[in-house]
C-alpha positions as a Markdown table, in Angstrom:
| # | Residue | x | y | z |
|---|---|---|---|---|
| 1 | Met | -37.7 | 1.9 | -5.1 |
| 2 | Asn | -35.0 | -0.7 | -5.4 |
| 3 | Asn | -33.0 | 1.4 | -7.9 |
| 4 | Lys | -33.2 | 4.4 | -5.6 |
| 5 | Leu | -31.9 | 2.3 | -2.7 |
| 6 | Asn | -29.2 | 0.8 | -4.8 |
| 7 | Asn | -28.1 | 4.3 | -6.0 |
| 8 | Tyr | -28.2 | 5.6 | -2.4 |
| 9 | Leu | -25.9 | 2.8 | -1.1 |
| 10 | Ile | -23.6 | 3.1 | -4.1 |
| 11 | Ile | -23.2 | 6.8 | -3.9 |
| 12 | Asn | -22.6 | 6.8 | -0.1 |
| 13 | Tyr | -20.0 | 4.0 | -0.3 |
| 14 | Ser | -18.3 | 5.8 | -3.3 |
| 15 | Lys | -18.1 | 9.0 | -1.3 |
| 16 | Ile | -16.5 | 7.3 | 1.7 |
| 17 | Leu | -14.0 | 5.4 | -0.6 |
| 18 | Leu | -13.0 | 8.6 | -2.4 |
| 19 | Asn | -12.5 | 10.4 | 0.9 |
| 20 | Ala | -10.3 | 7.5 | 2.1 |
| 21 | Ile | -8.3 | 7.7 | -1.1 |
| 22 | Phe | -7.9 | 11.4 | -0.8 |
| 23 | Ile | -6.7 | 11.1 | 2.9 |
| 24 | Ser | -4.3 | 8.3 | 1.9 |
| 25 | Phe | -3.0 | 10.4 | -0.9 |
| 26 | Cys | -2.4 | 13.4 | 1.3 |
| 27 | Leu | -0.6 | 11.3 | 3.9 |
| 28 | Gly | 1.6 | 9.6 | 1.2 |
| 29 | Leu | 2.3 | 13.0 | -0.3 |
| 30 | Ile | 3.6 | 14.4 | 3.0 |
| 31 | Leu | 5.7 | 11.4 | 4.0 |
| 32 | Asn | 7.2 | 10.8 | 0.6 |
| 33 | Leu | 8.0 | 14.4 | 0.0 |
| 34 | Phe | 10.4 | 14.4 | 2.9 |
| 35 | Glu | 12.2 | 11.4 | 1.3 |
| 36 | Glu | 12.5 | 13.1 | -2.1 |
| 37 | Val | 13.7 | 16.4 | -0.5 |
| 38 | Glu | 16.4 | 14.5 | 1.3 |
| 39 | Phe | 17.4 | 12.8 | -2.0 |
| 40 | Phe | 17.7 | 16.2 | -3.8 |
| 41 | Lys | 19.1 | 18.3 | -1.0 |
| 42 | Asn | 22.6 | 18.5 | -2.5 |
| 43 | Ser | 21.5 | 18.8 | -6.2 |
| 44 | Gly | 20.6 | 22.5 | -6.1 |
| 45 | Glu | 17.0 | 21.7 | -7.3 |
| 46 | Ser | 14.1 | 23.7 | -6.0 |
| 47 | Leu | 11.2 | 22.0 | -4.0 |
| 48 | Phe | 9.2 | 21.8 | -7.3 |
| 49 | Leu | 11.0 | 18.7 | -8.6 |
| 50 | Pro | 10.6 | 16.6 | -5.4 |
| 51 | Phe | 7.0 | 17.6 | -5.3 |
| 52 | Ile | 6.4 | 16.6 | -9.0 |
| 53 | Leu | 8.2 | 13.3 | -8.4 |
| 54 | Thr | 6.1 | 12.6 | -5.3 |
| 55 | Leu | 3.0 | 13.3 | -7.3 |
| 56 | Ala | 4.2 | 10.8 | -9.9 |
| 57 | Tyr | 5.1 | 8.1 | -7.4 |
| 58 | Ile | 2.1 | 8.2 | -4.9 |
| 59 | Pro | -0.8 | 7.1 | -7.3 |
| 60 | Asn | 0.8 | 3.8 | -8.1 |
| 61 | Leu | 1.4 | 3.2 | -4.4 |
| 62 | Ile | -2.2 | 4.1 | -3.5 |
| 63 | Phe | -4.1 | 2.4 | -6.3 |
| 64 | Ile | -2.0 | -0.8 | -6.7 |
| 65 | Asn | -0.3 | -1.6 | -3.5 |
| 66 | Leu | -2.5 | -0.1 | -0.8 |
| 67 | Met | -5.9 | -0.2 | -2.4 |
| 68 | Pro | -7.0 | -3.5 | -0.7 |
| 69 | Phe | -6.4 | -1.9 | 2.7 |
| 70 | Ile | -8.0 | 1.4 | 1.8 |
| 71 | Ile | -11.1 | -0.6 | 0.5 |
| 72 | Phe | -11.2 | -2.5 | 3.8 |
| 73 | Ile | -11.2 | 0.6 | 6.0 |
| 74 | Ser | -13.7 | 2.4 | 3.7 |
| 75 | Ala | -16.0 | -0.6 | 3.8 |
| 76 | Met | -15.8 | -0.7 | 7.6 |
| 77 | Trp | -16.5 | 3.0 | 7.7 |
| 78 | Phe | -19.5 | 2.6 | 5.5 |
| 79 | Phe | -21.0 | -0.4 | 7.4 |
| 80 | Ile | -20.4 | 1.3 | 10.7 |
| 81 | Ser | -22.3 | 4.4 | 9.5 |
| 82 | Ile | -25.4 | 2.5 | 8.2 |
| 83 | Lys | -25.4 | 0.3 | 11.3 |
| 84 | Gln | -25.2 | 3.2 | 13.8 |
| 85 | Asn | -27.9 | 5.1 | 11.9 |
| 86 | Asn | -30.1 | 2.0 | 12.0 |
| 87 | Glu | -30.2 | 2.1 | 8.2 |
| 88 | Leu | -29.7 | -1.7 | 8.1 |
| 89 | Leu | -33.1 | -2.1 | 9.8 |
| 90 | Thr | -34.7 | 0.3 | 7.4 |
| 91 | Leu | -33.2 | -1.6 | 4.4 |
| 92 | Lys | -34.6 | -4.9 | 5.8 |
| 93 | Val | -38.1 | -3.3 | 5.7 |
| 94 | Phe | -37.7 | -2.9 | 1.9 |
| 95 | Gly | -36.5 | -6.5 | 1.5 |
| 96 | Tyr | -32.7 | -5.9 | 1.7 |
| 97 | Ser | -31.0 | -8.6 | 3.7 |
| 98 | Asn | -27.5 | -8.2 | 5.1 |
| 99 | Ala | -26.1 | -10.5 | 2.5 |
| 100 | Lys | -27.8 | -8.4 | -0.3 |
| 101 | Val | -26.3 | -5.2 | 0.9 |
| 102 | Ile | -22.8 | -6.8 | 1.3 |
| 103 | Ala | -23.0 | -8.3 | -2.2 |
| 104 | Leu | -23.9 | -4.9 | -3.7 |
| 105 | Ile | -21.0 | -3.1 | -2.0 |
| 106 | Gly | -18.6 | -6.0 | -2.8 |
| 107 | Leu | -19.6 | -5.8 | -6.4 |
| 108 | Ile | -18.8 | -2.1 | -6.4 |
| 109 | Ser | -15.4 | -2.9 | -5.1 |
| 110 | Phe | -14.9 | -5.5 | -7.7 |
| 111 | Phe | -15.8 | -3.1 | -10.5 |
| 112 | Trp | -13.5 | -0.5 | -8.9 |
| 113 | Gly | -10.7 | -3.1 | -9.3 |
| 114 | Leu | -11.5 | -3.5 | -13.0 |
| 115 | Leu | -11.5 | 0.3 | -13.4 |
| 116 | Ile | -8.0 | 0.4 | -11.8 |
| 117 | Leu | -6.6 | -2.2 | -14.1 |
| 118 | Ile | -8.1 | -0.9 | -17.4 |
| 119 | Ile | -8.0 | 2.9 | -16.9 |
| 120 | Ile | -5.9 | 4.0 | -13.9 |
| 121 | Asn | -3.0 | 1.5 | -14.1 |
| 122 | Pro | -1.8 | 2.6 | -17.6 |
| 123 | Val | -1.5 | 6.1 | -16.3 |
| 124 | Thr | 0.2 | 5.2 | -13.0 |
| 125 | Ser | 2.7 | 3.0 | -14.8 |
| 126 | Asp | 3.7 | 5.9 | -17.1 |
| 127 | Met | 4.1 | 8.1 | -14.0 |
| 128 | Val | 6.3 | 5.5 | -12.3 |
| 129 | Lys | 8.4 | 5.3 | -15.5 |
| 130 | Tyr | 8.9 | 9.1 | -15.4 |
| 131 | Tyr | 9.7 | 8.9 | -11.7 |
| 132 | Glu | 12.4 | 6.2 | -12.2 |
| 133 | Lys | 13.9 | 7.9 | -15.3 |
| 134 | Thr | 14.1 | 11.3 | -13.7 |
| 135 | Lys | 15.6 | 10.0 | -10.4 |
| 136 | Ser | 18.2 | 7.9 | -12.4 |
| 137 | Asn | 19.4 | 11.1 | -14.0 |
| 138 | Tyr | 20.2 | 12.5 | -10.5 |
| 139 | Ser | 21.7 | 9.3 | -9.1 |
| 140 | Lys | 25.1 | 9.5 | -7.7 |
| 141 | Asp | 26.0 | 6.5 | -9.7 |
| 142 | Thr | 25.3 | 8.1 | -13.1 |
| 143 | Asp | 28.5 | 6.6 | -14.6 |
| 144 | His | 26.7 | 3.2 | -14.5 |
| 145 | Leu | 23.2 | 3.2 | -16.0 |
| 146 | Val | 20.9 | 0.5 | -17.6 |
| 147 | Thr | 18.0 | 1.0 | -19.9 |
| 148 | Ile | 15.6 | -1.7 | -21.2 |
| 149 | Asn | 13.5 | -0.9 | -24.2 |
| 150 | Arg | 12.2 | -2.4 | -27.5 |
| 151 | Asn | 15.8 | -2.2 | -28.9 |
| 152 | Gly | 17.1 | -4.5 | -26.2 |
| 153 | Val | 19.4 | -3.9 | -23.2 |
| 154 | Trp | 21.6 | -0.8 | -23.1 |
| 155 | Ile | 24.3 | -0.3 | -20.5 |
| 156 | Lys | 26.5 | 2.7 | -19.9 |
| 157 | Glu | 29.7 | 2.3 | -18.0 |
| 158 | Lys | 32.6 | 4.7 | -17.3 |
| 159 | Lys | 36.0 | 3.4 | -16.4 |
| 160 | Gly | 38.7 | 5.9 | -16.0 |
| 161 | Ser | 38.6 | 8.3 | -18.9 |
| 162 | Asn | 36.8 | 5.8 | -21.2 |
| 163 | Leu | 33.1 | 5.5 | -21.8 |
| 164 | Tyr | 31.6 | 2.1 | -22.7 |
| 165 | Ile | 28.2 | 1.9 | -24.4 |
| 166 | Ile | 27.0 | -1.7 | -24.4 |
| 167 | Asn | 24.0 | -3.0 | -26.3 |
| 168 | Ala | 22.6 | -6.6 | -26.5 |
| 169 | Asp | 19.5 | -8.0 | -28.1 |
| 170 | Arg | 18.3 | -9.7 | -24.9 |
| 171 | Leu | 19.2 | -11.4 | -21.6 |
| 172 | Glu | 18.8 | -15.1 | -21.8 |
| 173 | Asn | 19.5 | -17.0 | -18.5 |
| 174 | Asp | 23.1 | -16.0 | -17.7 |
| 175 | His | 23.9 | -14.7 | -21.1 |
| 176 | Leu | 23.6 | -11.5 | -23.1 |
| 177 | Ile | 22.9 | -12.3 | -26.7 |
| 178 | Asn | 24.5 | -10.4 | -29.7 |
| 179 | Val | 26.6 | -8.0 | -27.7 |
| 180 | Ser | 28.1 | -4.8 | -29.0 |
| 181 | Ile | 30.5 | -2.7 | -26.9 |
| 182 | Asn | 31.4 | 0.7 | -28.2 |
| 183 | Ile | 34.4 | 2.2 | -26.5 |
| 184 | Ile | 34.7 | 6.0 | -26.6 |
| 185 | Phe | 38.1 | 7.3 | -25.4 |
| 186 | Lys | 38.8 | 10.7 | -23.9 |
| 187 | Asp | 37.9 | 13.8 | -25.9 |
| 188 | Asn | 34.9 | 11.8 | -27.3 |
| 189 | Val | 37.1 | 9.9 | -29.8 |
| 190 | Phe | 35.5 | 6.6 | -31.0 |
| 191 | Lys | 38.3 | 4.1 | -31.7 |
| 192 | Lys | 37.1 | 0.6 | -30.9 |
| 193 | Arg | 34.0 | -1.6 | -31.1 |
| 194 | Ile | 33.8 | -5.2 | -29.7 |
| 195 | Glu | 31.1 | -7.5 | -31.0 |
| 196 | Ala | 30.3 | -10.9 | -29.5 |
| 197 | Glu | 27.8 | -13.6 | -30.3 |
| 198 | Lys | 27.1 | -14.0 | -26.6 |
| 199 | Ala | 28.5 | -13.1 | -23.2 |
| 200 | Asn | 28.3 | -15.1 | -20.0 |
| 201 | Ile | 27.6 | -12.4 | -17.3 |
| 202 | Leu | 27.2 | -14.7 | -14.3 |
| 203 | Leu | 30.2 | -12.8 | -12.8 |
| 204 | Asn | 31.5 | -9.3 | -13.3 |
| 205 | Asn | 34.2 | -10.6 | -15.5 |
| 206 | Trp | 32.1 | -11.4 | -18.6 |
| 207 | Asp | 33.2 | -14.4 | -20.7 |
| 208 | Met | 32.6 | -13.4 | -24.3 |
| 209 | Arg | 32.6 | -15.8 | -27.2 |
| 210 | Asn | 33.1 | -15.5 | -31.0 |
| 211 | Ile | 34.6 | -12.0 | -30.9 |
| 212 | Lys | 35.1 | -9.4 | -33.6 |
| 213 | Ile | 37.1 | -6.3 | -32.6 |
| 214 | Phe | 36.9 | -3.3 | -34.9 |
| 215 | Asn | 39.8 | -0.8 | -34.4 |
| 216 | Phe | 39.7 | 2.6 | -36.0 |
| 217 | Asp | 42.7 | 4.9 | -36.5 |
| 218 | Glu | 42.8 | 8.7 | -36.7 |
| 219 | Asn | 42.2 | 8.5 | -40.5 |
| 220 | Gly | 39.1 | 6.4 | -40.2 |
| 221 | Asn | 40.7 | 3.2 | -41.4 |
| 222 | Met | 39.4 | 0.0 | -39.8 |
| 223 | Val | 41.2 | -3.1 | -38.8 |
| 224 | Ile | 39.2 | -6.2 | -37.9 |
| 225 | Glu | 40.5 | -8.7 | -35.3 |
| 226 | Asn | 38.9 | -12.1 | -34.7 |
| 227 | Lys | 39.1 | -13.9 | -31.4 |
| 228 | Glu | 37.4 | -17.0 | -30.0 |
| 229 | Ser | 37.0 | -15.6 | -26.5 |
| 230 | Leu | 37.6 | -12.4 | -24.5 |
| 231 | Val | 37.1 | -11.4 | -20.8 |
| 232 | Phe | 35.4 | -8.0 | -20.3 |
| 233 | Ser | 35.3 | -6.6 | -16.8 |
| 234 | Ser | 32.0 | -4.9 | -16.0 |
| 235 | Phe | 30.2 | -3.2 | -13.1 |
| 236 | Tyr | 27.2 | -5.4 | -13.9 |
| 237 | Asn | 26.5 | -9.1 | -13.6 |
| 238 | Val | 23.3 | -11.2 | -14.1 |
| 239 | Glu | 22.1 | -10.7 | -10.6 |
| 240 | Lys | 22.3 | -6.9 | -10.8 |
| 241 | Leu | 20.5 | -6.9 | -14.2 |
| 242 | Asn | 17.8 | -9.2 | -13.0 |
| 243 | Asn | 17.1 | -6.9 | -10.0 |
| 244 | Leu | 16.6 | -4.1 | -12.5 |
| 245 | Phe | 14.3 | -6.2 | -14.6 |
| 246 | Lys | 12.1 | -7.0 | -11.6 |
| 247 | Asn | 10.5 | -3.6 | -11.4 |
| 248 | Leu | 7.4 | -4.1 | -13.4 |
| 249 | Asp | 5.5 | -1.1 | -11.9 |
| 250 | Thr | 6.6 | 0.8 | -15.1 |
| 251 | Ile | 4.6 | -1.7 | -17.2 |
| 252 | Ser | 0.9 | -1.6 | -17.3 |
| 253 | Phe | -1.5 | -4.5 | -16.9 |
| 254 | Ile | -2.6 | -4.1 | -20.6 |
| 255 | Glu | 1.0 | -4.1 | -21.8 |
| 256 | Leu | 1.9 | -7.2 | -19.8 |
| 257 | Ile | -1.0 | -9.0 | -21.3 |
| 258 | Thr | -0.5 | -7.9 | -24.9 |
| 259 | Asn | 3.3 | -7.7 | -25.0 |
| 260 | Asn | 4.5 | -10.4 | -22.6 |
| 261 | Lys | 6.4 | -12.4 | -25.2 |
| 262 | Asn | 8.4 | -9.4 | -26.3 |
| 263 | Leu | 9.1 | -8.6 | -22.6 |
| 264 | Ile | 10.4 | -12.1 | -22.1 |
| 265 | Asn | 12.6 | -11.9 | -25.2 |
| 266 | Arg | 14.0 | -8.6 | -23.9 |
| 267 | Gly | 15.1 | -10.4 | -20.7 |
| 268 | Tyr | 12.3 | -10.2 | -18.2 |
| 269 | Glu | 11.9 | -13.4 | -16.2 |
| 270 | Lys | 8.8 | -15.4 | -17.3 |
| 271 | Thr | 7.9 | -16.3 | -13.8 |
| 272 | Thr | 8.1 | -12.7 | -12.6 |
| 273 | Ile | 5.9 | -11.5 | -15.4 |
| 274 | Ser | 3.4 | -14.3 | -14.7 |
| 275 | Glu | 3.3 | -13.5 | -11.0 |
| 276 | Lys | 2.7 | -9.8 | -11.8 |
| 277 | Ile | -0.1 | -10.7 | -14.3 |
| 278 | Asn | -1.7 | -12.9 | -11.7 |
| 279 | Ser | -1.5 | -10.2 | -9.0 |
| 280 | Phe | -3.3 | -7.8 | -11.4 |
| 281 | Phe | -6.0 | -10.4 | -12.2 |
| 282 | Ala | -6.4 | -11.1 | -8.4 |
| 283 | Leu | -6.9 | -7.4 | -7.6 |
| 284 | Pro | -10.7 | -7.1 | -8.2 |
| 285 | Phe | -11.3 | -10.3 | -6.3 |
| 286 | Phe | -9.1 | -9.1 | -3.5 |
| 287 | Leu | -10.9 | -5.8 | -3.2 |
| 288 | Ala | -14.3 | -7.5 | -3.2 |
| 289 | Leu | -13.2 | -10.0 | -0.5 |
| 290 | Met | -11.8 | -7.3 | 1.7 |
| 291 | Thr | -15.1 | -5.5 | 1.4 |
| 292 | Ile | -17.0 | -8.6 | 2.5 |
| 293 | Leu | -14.5 | -9.2 | 5.4 |
| 294 | Ala | -15.0 | -5.6 | 6.6 |
| 295 | Ala | -18.8 | -6.2 | 6.5 |
| 296 | Ile | -18.5 | -9.4 | 8.5 |
| 297 | Phe | -16.4 | -7.8 | 11.2 |
| 298 | Thr | -18.7 | -4.8 | 11.4 |
| 299 | Ile | -22.2 | -6.4 | 11.3 |
| 300 | Asn | -21.3 | -9.4 | 13.5 |
| 301 | Asn | -19.8 | -7.1 | 16.1 |
| 302 | Arg | -22.4 | -6.0 | 18.7 |
| 303 | Asn | -20.0 | -3.5 | 20.3 |
| 304 | Ser | -20.5 | 0.0 | 18.8 |
| 305 | Asn | -17.2 | 1.4 | 20.1 |
| 306 | Asn | -15.4 | 3.0 | 17.2 |
| 307 | Ile | -12.0 | 2.5 | 18.9 |
| 308 | Asn | -12.6 | -1.2 | 18.9 |
| 309 | Tyr | -13.4 | -1.1 | 15.2 |
| 310 | Leu | -10.3 | 0.9 | 14.6 |
| 311 | Met | -8.2 | -1.7 | 16.4 |
| 312 | Ile | -9.8 | -4.5 | 14.4 |
| 313 | Ala | -9.1 | -2.7 | 11.1 |
| 314 | Val | -5.4 | -2.0 | 12.0 |
| 315 | Leu | -4.8 | -5.6 | 13.3 |
| 316 | Thr | -6.6 | -7.2 | 10.3 |
| 317 | Cys | -4.6 | -5.1 | 7.8 |
| 318 | Ala | -1.4 | -6.0 | 9.5 |
| 319 | Ile | -2.2 | -9.7 | 9.5 |
| 320 | Ile | -3.2 | -9.8 | 5.8 |
| 321 | Tyr | -0.2 | -7.7 | 4.8 |
| 322 | Tyr | 2.2 | -10.1 | 6.5 |
| 323 | Met | 0.3 | -13.1 | 5.2 |
| 324 | Lys | 0.7 | -11.7 | 1.6 |
| 325 | Asp | 4.4 | -11.1 | 2.3 |
| 326 | Leu | 4.9 | -14.6 | 3.6 |
| 327 | Ser | 3.1 | -16.1 | 0.6 |
| 328 | Val | 5.2 | -14.1 | -1.9 |
| 329 | Ala | 8.4 | -15.1 | 0.0 |
| 330 | Leu | 7.4 | -18.7 | -0.4 |
| 331 | Gly | 6.9 | -18.2 | -4.1 |
| 332 | Lys | 10.3 | -16.5 | -4.5 |
| 333 | Ser | 12.0 | -19.3 | -2.7 |
| 334 | Asp | 10.4 | -21.8 | -5.1 |
| 335 | Arg | 8.6 | -23.6 | -2.2 |
| 336 | Ile | 5.4 | -23.0 | -4.1 |
| 337 | Ser | 4.6 | -21.6 | -7.5 |
| 338 | Pro | 5.0 | -17.8 | -7.7 |
| 339 | Glu | 1.6 | -17.7 | -9.4 |
| 340 | Ile | -0.1 | -19.7 | -6.7 |
| 341 | Ser | 1.5 | -17.5 | -4.0 |
| 342 | Val | -0.5 | -14.6 | -5.3 |
| 343 | Trp | -3.8 | -16.5 | -4.9 |
| 344 | Ile | -3.2 | -18.2 | -1.5 |
| 345 | Pro | -4.1 | -15.1 | 0.6 |
| 346 | Ile | -7.3 | -14.6 | -1.5 |
| 347 | Ile | -8.3 | -18.2 | -1.0 |
| 348 | Ile | -7.8 | -18.0 | 2.7 |
| 349 | Ile | -9.8 | -14.7 | 3.0 |
| 350 | Gly | -12.5 | -16.3 | 0.8 |
| 351 | Leu | -12.8 | -19.2 | 3.2 |
| 352 | Ile | -13.0 | -16.9 | 6.2 |
| 353 | Asn | -15.7 | -14.9 | 4.4 |
| 354 | Ser | -17.8 | -17.9 | 3.6 |
| 355 | Ile | -18.0 | -18.8 | 7.3 |
| 356 | Gly | -18.8 | -15.2 | 8.2 |
| 357 | Leu | -21.5 | -14.9 | 5.6 |
| 358 | Leu | -23.3 | -18.0 | 7.0 |
| 359 | Gln | -23.5 | -16.3 | 10.4 |
| 360 | Ile | -24.7 | -13.1 | 8.9 |
| 361 | Asn | -27.4 | -14.9 | 6.9 |
| 362 | Glu | -28.7 | -16.4 | 10.1 |
| 363 | Lys | -29.4 | -12.9 | 11.4 |
């Protein structure tokens, strides 16, 4: 009998959760599609490309960023339904306490978080990568592009009629290491390459050291010139590059865990990667705690008015969202560790849940 009741609760909750995800996906699809259409309105593209890009962008938004709030609303919906149908009383007849029901649903949310990390996130990260790459090809600023891959940092700049293809092994603090600048003149004629041991890119005027300049004439002859230093004017500086490195949505949880040393060597900030890894680790716990919080609000509330429940859900989601935002801001301002900033909202919700569960157990 217990297995049948467990299956009944799990199936009902899963149906509600999938419905909530579907509704959120539809709303996100409609809202984001307008934004993508606005972006491509002067490109001559049909509606198909904005639609595909929206499909690529929304899953990451739903499953990674908004899932705690979707879980919270779904759990409230579930507990409201079994409360109004007097199923909680029926479950108590079969030995199911309120705490046991909450623990079961919370455990399902926890495993849902693990499923997201292991199976869904690798797919959504690839979709975001496709989204970013495709939109960059249509950007108005296509004369200035940056790519970060296993071969290092690649920068494309166009100044006047000349094209500059810049490659470096990695970004290390304020320096690009082992820099190579290939200069392609008009009519696609390659005449010069500049190599430097490192370049200080704190400002847009790069301070390059230990320079070798390779000049090529029309006959293919090469003349090498050595210099101790050289100033190279660029569109990019360390702040702009770091902002590009901060988008870790294109990297999956599994890749962050298995390849974090290589990512750091390629220029990603260690603290940023650590913060992202901790946020992934925290996701299953966050989902479980939001489920318990929804149960506490629903079961402890004697008022059966659905409008009141809706107001509670919206207000709670807003408070938790801004609490997370404040905690992250404190982490980015170095007032607290970025890793700890991820866990502070979870610790606070956990403390609130512990008090609420004591009250539920008394019932």
